[in-house]
N, C-alpha and C positions, 0 to 999 in steps of 0.2 A: 428552481434552478435559474430562472431568468434574473434573479437578484444577485447571483454570484458573478463577480467581476475580478478576475485574477489572470495574469498572463500565463500561468501554468495550469489553468483549468480550461478544458474545451468549452467554447462559448456556445450557448443556445442562441441561434439566429431567429428562429420563428417556429410556428406550429401551423401545419396545413389541416384545416378542419374538413377532412374528407373521411370516407369510410374505407379502411380503417384510418384513424388519425395518425399523421406522420409528423415527425419533428425534423427541423433542418438544423444541423450542427456544423460547427467549424470543421474544415478539412485538415486532417493531419496525414499527409501523403505517405509517410514511411510506415504507418501502421503500428501494431502493438510492439512494445519493447521486447517481450520474450521471443517473439518470432524473428524480429530483426537481429537479435543477438544470436539466435540459432543459425541464421542465414549468413550473417556478416561479422560474427564475433572475432574473426581473425584480423579485422582491421580496427577493432574497438579496444582501447586500453582500459585497464582498471581505473585510471584517473578519469577517463571519459565517463565510465559508468557511475563513479562516485559523484561526478558533476551532475549527471542526470538525476540521480537519487536525491541530491540536495534540492534540485528543482521540485521534485515530488514532495519532499518534506516542506518546502516553502508553500506549496499549494495546500497541503494538509494543515499547516499552521494557520493559514487563512481560514480554512473551514472550521478549525478549532476555535478561532476568534469569533466566528459567526454562530457557534454552537450548532454546527451542522455535521452529522456523522455520515460517512460514506457507506460503510457496511460491505463493500465489495472491492476493497483496494487489493490489487494484484498486478503483476507485470503485464498481464494481458489487457488491463484497463489503463495502462500508461501508454499513450500514443505519441509518436515522434513526428514533429513538424519537419525537422531535419536531424542530422546526426548529433547535433549539440543542444537540441531544444525539445523538451518533453512537456506533455500536458496530461493531467489526470482526467479521465473520462468515465462514462457509464455510471450514471447516477440513478439507475432504475431502482436500487434498493435503499437509497439514501433517505435520511429523516432529519428534519429540523427539530431540535429540542425546544420544548416550551420554556418560558421564563422560570428560572429556579430549578429546572430539571437537569440532572446529571447523566441520565441514561434513558434509553428507549427499551421497552420490554415488548418483544414480539409475543403474540398470542399463542403461536405454535411453531414448531419447526417446519421447514419447507425444504426445497431442493437447494440447500445452502452450500457454498464453497467451504466445507468444513476444514480443509487443509490450510486455510488462511485465517481460521477463526480462533479466538482466544477461548480458554476453558469456560469462562462465565457465559459466553455466547452458546456454547454447546450444552452446558449443564442447566443454565437458568434462563436462556433466551434473552440475556441482557446485553445491550449494545451501548457503547459510549465512545468518546474520543480515545480512551485508553484501549478499547478493543481495536480501534483503527490503528493504534500504535503497534499492537501485536501483528496485525496484517502488514503493516509497513516493514516490520522485521522480516517477514516471510518474503515480501517483495524485494527487499535487499538481497536475501539469499538467492532468490531466483535470478536476479540480475547479475550478481557476482558469480553465479554458476553458469552464466552465459545461456540463460533460457531453459535450464533443466527444470523438471517438475519436482516440487517438494514432496517428501515422503513417498517416493516412488515405490510401488509394490506393497504399500501398507494400507490397511483399512482403518475405519474410524476407531475400533477398539485398540488396535495396535498403537495408534497415535495417542489416545488417551492414556494408555499404559506408559508411554514414553513421558508424558507430562507428569504423571504421578511419581515416576522414578527420577524426576528432575533432570531428564535428558531432553535434548533438543536436536535440531538439524545440525549435521557436522559442518565444520568450517570449509567453505569452498576453496578449491585449490587456488593459490595466489591471492586470496583475500587477505588484506592487512589485518593483523591481530586486533588492532584498535577498533576496526570496523566490525569485526566479529563480536567483540565485547559489547559494542552498541546493540547488535542484534540480540544478544543475551539479555540486555537491559529491557529491550522491547518485549521479550518473552518471559518476563517475571510472572509467576503464577497469579499474584495478587495485583489487580489493576493499579492500586495506589503506589505500588513499587516501580511502575514503569515511568519512563520520562514523558514529559509533554512534548508536543511537536516543536514548541519554541526551544526547548532544551536540545532536542535532536538537531534542529537547524544550527544552533550554536556549536554543537560538537562536530557536525559534518563540515561546517564552514572553517572552523579552526583546523581540522585535519586536512582539508583540501588546500588551505593556504600555507600550512606549516610543514606538511610531510614532503618526503622526497620521492613519492611515487611517480 
């Protein structure tokens, strides 16, 4: 993580070699995006949220270029420096892909955040930039739902049934249709059918600059 250098990624400052080992991270005073939206959503516009999500996409595009997969992208792991500036955090589950490798395969399932995971992660323990793209779609949904939890009241089998029936999370109230369509692209069942983070950044930038929100 010390090699990562992007303005929208929380910076690792140092490591304290004590027992237990502790790491020193850059401070993001406003905390997690989901909690901020739950507490202050009444002053945050849809355009503000889309701007923050674009920043998250830029950070993920950078990780994509470094062949680095996050594996735990969610609104709780997007921290706010201020109301207009977001940083991706919590790299405890991240993996750097080796040269020529397109995915990382876990040896076994663990206490994973399944509601943010793509089908191939759940079925085959396979993680890639494209599974991060799926998680980004869920993060978009959380944010545009002003911090609500995805798949509320559903267990893992319910969610997998939803996937098999080609259904997904419903469009959040006041979410622009074009942005919801992008979420659906992120949630395509086959990884190869999902956009790259570079393509997501292009779509989000065009929408942000050209829409009337």
